[in-house]
C-alpha positions as CSV (number, residue, x, y, z in Angstrom):
1,M,58.5,51.4,30.4
2,T,59.3,47.8,29.6
3,Q,60.7,47.2,26.1
4,R,59.8,44.1,24.2
5,V,62.3,42.7,21.7
6,L,61.3,39.9,19.3
7,I,64.2,37.7,18.1
8,T,63.5,35.3,15.3
9,G,65.8,32.3,14.9
10,A,66.4,32.6,18.7
11,A,67.5,28.9,19.0
12,G,70.2,29.3,16.3
13,G,73.8,30.0,16.7
14,M,73.6,33.8,16.7
15,G,70.4,33.7,18.7
16,T,72.0,31.6,21.4
17,L,75.0,33.9,21.6
18,L,72.9,37.0,21.8
19,R,70.1,36.1,24.1
20,P,72.0,36.6,27.3
21,R,73.8,39.6,26.0
22,L,70.6,41.4,25.1
23,A,68.8,40.7,28.4
24,R,68.0,43.8,30.4
25,P,66.0,44.4,33.6
26,D,63.6,46.7,31.7
27,R,63.3,44.4,28.6
28,V,61.3,41.4,27.7
29,L,62.8,39.1,25.1
30,R,60.3,37.3,22.9
31,L,62.1,34.3,21.4
32,L,60.7,32.8,18.2
33,D,62.0,29.6,16.6
34,L,60.8,26.2,15.4
35,E,63.4,24.6,17.6
36,P,63.1,24.6,21.4
37,V,64.3,27.7,23.2
38,P,65.1,27.5,26.9
39,P,62.6,29.5,29.0
40,G,63.8,32.1,31.5
41,D,63.0,35.2,33.4
42,D,61.6,38.1,31.3
43,V,61.4,35.7,28.3
44,E,58.5,34.8,26.2
45,V,58.9,31.7,24.0
46,V,57.1,31.4,20.7
47,T,57.3,28.1,18.7
48,A,56.6,29.1,15.1
49,S,58.1,29.6,11.7
50,V,58.8,32.9,10.1
51,T,57.0,31.6,7.1
52,D,53.6,31.5,9.0
53,P,51.8,34.9,8.5
54,A,49.4,34.4,11.3
55,A,52.1,33.3,13.8
56,M,54.3,36.2,12.8
57,A,51.4,38.7,13.2
58,A,50.7,37.4,16.7
59,A,54.4,37.4,17.6
60,C,54.8,41.0,16.6
61,Q,52.1,42.3,18.8
62,D,53.3,44.9,21.4
63,V,56.9,44.5,20.0
64,D,59.2,47.6,19.9
65,V,62.2,46.1,18.2
66,L,62.5,43.0,15.9
67,I,65.8,41.3,15.4
68,H,65.5,39.0,12.4
69,L,68.0,36.2,12.6
70,G,65.6,33.4,11.4
71,G,66.2,31.4,8.2
72,H,68.8,29.1,6.7
73,S,72.2,30.3,7.8
74,R,74.2,28.5,5.0
75,E,73.7,27.5,1.4
76,A,70.6,25.4,0.7
77,P,68.5,24.4,-2.3
78,W,66.8,27.3,-4.0
79,A,63.3,26.3,-3.1
80,D,64.3,26.2,0.6
81,I,66.1,29.6,0.4
82,L,63.1,31.1,-1.4
83,A,60.5,29.8,1.0
84,V,62.3,30.5,4.3
85,N,64.9,33.3,3.7
86,I,63.2,35.4,1.1
87,D,59.5,34.9,1.6
88,G,60.1,34.5,5.4
89,T,61.7,37.9,5.5
90,Y,58.8,39.4,3.6
91,R,56.4,37.8,6.2
92,V,58.5,39.2,9.0
93,L,58.4,42.7,7.6
94,E,54.7,42.6,6.8
95,A,53.9,41.5,10.3
96,A,56.2,44.2,11.8
97,R,54.7,47.1,9.8
98,H,51.1,46.1,10.6
99,A,51.9,45.7,14.3
100,G,53.6,49.1,14.5
101,V,57.1,47.7,15.3
102,R,59.5,50.7,15.6
103,L,62.7,49.1,14.3
104,V,63.7,45.9,12.4
105,I,67.3,44.8,12.5
106,F,68.0,42.4,9.7
107,A,70.9,40.0,9.9
108,S,72.4,40.4,6.4
109,S,75.8,38.9,5.5
110,N,79.1,39.4,3.9
111,H,77.9,36.8,1.4
112,A,75.6,39.4,-0.1
113,V,78.8,40.8,-1.6
114,G,80.8,37.5,-1.5
115,F,82.2,37.7,-5.1
116,Q,83.6,41.2,-4.5
117,P,87.4,41.2,-4.4
118,A,88.9,40.7,-0.9
119,A,89.9,44.4,-0.5
120,P,88.9,47.2,1.8
121,A,85.1,47.1,1.7
122,P,83.2,50.4,2.1
123,D,79.6,50.6,3.4
124,G,77.0,50.3,0.7
125,L,79.2,47.9,-1.5
126,F,77.2,46.8,-4.5
127,P,75.8,43.3,-4.2
128,R,77.7,40.4,-5.7
129,P,76.3,37.4,-3.9
130,D,78.3,34.2,-3.8
131,T,75.4,31.7,-3.2
132,Y,71.6,31.4,-3.1
133,Y,72.0,32.2,0.5
134,G,73.8,35.4,-0.4
135,V,71.0,36.2,-2.9
136,S,68.5,35.9,0.0
137,K,70.5,38.5,2.0
138,V,70.4,40.9,-1.0
139,A,66.7,40.3,-1.3
140,G,66.3,41.0,2.4
141,E,68.2,44.3,2.1
142,A,66.0,45.3,-0.8
143,L,62.8,44.4,1.1
144,G,64.0,46.5,4.0
145,S,64.6,49.5,1.8
146,L,61.1,49.1,0.3
147,Y,59.4,48.8,3.7
148,H,61.2,51.9,4.9
149,D,60.4,54.0,1.8
150,R,56.9,52.8,1.4
151,Y,55.8,52.3,5.0
152,G,58.2,54.3,7.1
153,L,59.6,51.3,9.0
154,D,63.1,51.8,10.3
155,V,65.3,49.0,9.1
156,L,69.0,48.3,9.8
157,C,70.6,45.7,7.6
158,V,73.9,44.5,9.2
159,R,76.2,42.7,6.8
160,I,77.7,40.3,9.4
161,G,81.1,38.9,8.9
162,T,81.6,35.9,11.2
163,C,79.7,35.9,14.5
164,V,81.1,33.1,16.6
165,E,82.5,32.9,20.1
166,R,86.1,33.1,18.9
167,P,87.9,33.0,15.5
168,V,88.8,29.6,14.2
169,T,90.3,30.2,10.7
170,E,92.8,32.8,9.4
171,R,89.9,34.3,7.4
172,H,88.1,35.0,10.6
173,L,90.9,37.5,11.5
174,T,89.4,39.8,8.9
175,T,85.7,39.0,9.3
176,W,85.1,38.3,13.1
177,L,82.2,40.0,14.9
178,S,82.5,39.0,18.5
179,P,79.2,38.2,20.2
180,D,79.8,41.1,22.7
181,D,80.5,43.5,19.8
182,C,77.4,42.3,18.0
183,A,75.3,43.1,21.0
184,R,76.9,46.5,21.3
185,L,76.1,47.2,17.6
186,F,72.5,46.1,18.1
187,E,72.1,48.1,21.3
188,A,73.5,51.2,19.6
189,A,70.8,50.9,16.9
190,I,68.0,50.2,19.4
191,A,69.0,53.3,21.4
192,L,68.5,55.6,18.4
193,P,65.0,57.2,18.2
194,S,65.0,56.8,14.4
195,L,67.6,55.7,12.0
196,G,65.7,55.3,8.7
197,F,67.1,52.7,6.4
198,R,70.8,51.8,6.5
199,V,73.1,49.0,5.5
200,V,76.3,48.7,7.6
201,W,79.0,46.2,8.2
202,G,79.0,44.1,11.3
203,A,82.6,43.4,12.5
204,S,84.8,43.9,15.5
205,G,87.7,46.2,15.5
206,N,90.0,43.7,13.8
207,T,93.6,44.6,13.0
208,R,93.3,42.8,9.7
209,G,89.7,43.9,9.1
210,L,88.6,44.8,5.5
211,Y,85.1,46.1,6.4
212,S,84.5,49.8,6.9
213,L,83.0,50.5,10.3
214,D,82.1,54.1,9.5
215,G,78.4,53.3,9.1
216,A,78.2,51.3,12.3
217,R,80.1,53.9,14.2
218,A,77.7,56.6,13.0
219,L,75.0,54.7,14.9
220,G,77.1,55.0,18.1
221,Y,78.8,51.6,17.9
222,E,82.3,51.3,19.2
223,P,83.9,47.8,19.0
224,R,86.0,46.6,21.8
225,D,87.3,43.2,20.5
226,D,90.0,42.3,17.9
227,A,90.4,38.9,16.3
228,E,94.1,39.4,16.3
229,S,94.1,38.2,19.9
230,Y,93.5,34.7,18.6
231,A,95.9,34.8,15.6
232,A,98.2,32.2,17.0
233,D,95.5,29.6,17.3
234,V,93.7,29.8,13.9
235,T,94.0,27.4,11.0
236,P,95.7,28.8,7.8
237,A,93.6,30.4,5.0
238,S,93.2,28.9,1.5
239,E,94.1,30.7,-1.6
240,L,90.5,31.7,-2.4
241,D,90.0,33.1,1.1
242,G,92.3,35.9,-0.1
243,E,90.6,36.4,-3.4
244,Y,87.0,37.0,-2.6
245,L,85.2,38.6,0.4
246,G,83.0,35.5,0.6
247,G,86.0,33.2,1.1
248,A,86.8,29.7,-0.3
249,E,84.0,27.8,1.4
250,F,81.3,29.9,-0.4
251,C,83.2,31.0,-3.6
252,G,85.4,28.0,-4.2
253,R,83.1,25.2,-5.0
254,E,80.3,24.5,-7.5
255,T,77.3,22.7,-6.1
256,D,74.2,21.9,-8.1
257,F,71.1,22.4,-6.0
258,S,68.6,22.2,-8.8
């Protein structure tokens, strides 16, 4: 039977990295974004916003798995974060549960706990967001919990470290989630018949990693990549990078978005 996977934010950085890695002969990728997404074999392109209830309802029809990457991927004014990241995630979950989607994978972030000290971080670490963006990830996790407990929707929240092609900064040596490992983690979750509601870390098997991978491994995930392979090429860390899990860029500046 052909499986249909809906990816929101499919034209974004993570979506672009994951699209080819999630392609399968027995799978149709339905790619949703406001920005153009290249067409391809076994691909359905939907031009829409996650904030549009009717568009999301239509996009979720006949979908087995929904991977929610859509939204602002960095800090933004509160009104924008509220409308797109928080209300948009609510719209996505509402559409998914009405359409009978089996599993939602929500791209949460290390910035949901960014003001936690930069120390070994267990699964289920209490939220201490470092930005409005981080707050939106906490809200998304809470919505996922609600939609599982109230409606029985399986929801996996992945607190992603840094999903880029290769590490660039010294901080990435602790946070990197290679695109290949990200696909492995998502595939492990998709393969499970039911996982309930879980919050896990998303990272590769980094030598300097601070994130516990116990929760992800319990899904069947086994990382194959290590940021240490790129250690000689990264730029040095700043002082705040070693103080907070969220790093200097998110924790080290005060910006008034009011």
